[in-house]
C-alpha positions in Angstrom: 256.0 -97.3 102.9 254.7 -96.9 99.3 254.7 -93.3 98.0 252.6 -91.7 95.3 255.7 -90.2 93.8 257.5 -93.6 93.5 254.8 -96.3 93.5 257.3 -99.1 92.7 259.3 -98.5 95.8 258.3 -100.9 98.6 260.2 -99.1 101.4 261.9 -95.8 101.9 264.3 -95.2 104.7 267.5 -93.3 105.4 270.8 -94.5 106.8 274.2 -93.1 107.5 277.6 -94.3 106.3 280.1 -94.8 109.1 283.8 -93.8 109.0 284.8 -97.2 107.7 282.3 -97.1 104.8 279.8 -99.4 106.6 276.1 -98.8 106.0 273.4 -100.1 108.2 270.4 -101.5 106.3 267.3 -100.3 108.2 265.4 -103.0 110.1 262.2 -102.5 108.0 264.1 -103.4 104.8 266.1 -106.2 106.5 262.8 -107.8 107.5 261.2 -107.5 104.1 264.3 -109.0 102.4 264.7 -111.6 105.2 268.3 -110.6 105.7 270.0 -111.8 108.9 273.4 -111.1 110.4 276.0 -112.7 108.3 273.7 -112.9 105.2 275.4 -112.4 101.9 274.4 -109.5 99.5 275.2 -108.9 95.9 275.9 -105.1 95.4 275.5 -103.3 92.1 276.2 -99.7 91.2 274.0 -98.5 88.4 275.5 -96.6 85.4 272.9 -93.9 85.7 274.0 -90.3 86.6 272.5 -90.9 90.1 274.8 -93.8 90.7 272.1 -95.8 92.6 273.4 -98.7 94.7 271.3 -102.0 94.6 271.6 -104.7 97.2 270.2 -108.2 96.4 270.2 -111.1 98.9 272.6 -113.6 97.3 270.1 -116.5 97.7 267.5 -114.6 95.7 269.9 -113.6 92.9 269.5 -116.8 90.9 265.7 -116.3 90.9 266.1 -112.7 89.7 268.4 -113.6 86.9 266.1 -116.5 85.8 263.1 -114.1 85.7 265.0 -111.4 83.8 266.1 -114.0 81.3 262.5 -115.2 80.9 261.3 -111.7 80.2 264.2 -110.9 77.9 263.2 -114.0 75.8 259.6 -112.7 75.6 260.9 -109.3 74.4 263.1 -110.9 71.8 260.1 -112.8 70.4 258.0 -109.7 70.3 260.7 -107.8 68.5 260.9 -110.3 65.6 
């Protein structure tokens, strides 16, 4: 669900952490990310004061790093 307040957010759901620290990723988000049982995720904790946690499917991580590197190269050229 897109919101006017956060237009870049593709989905917005809530979940609860269990006693063992396990968190269930809501079905809507699992579907969009094509995550299945046993799927590997890379987990990041942002350094921001909010301490946001980011989950990235491991098989998509390489694509994300490549795209980030490509954009960073463009920014470096613009900065010269």
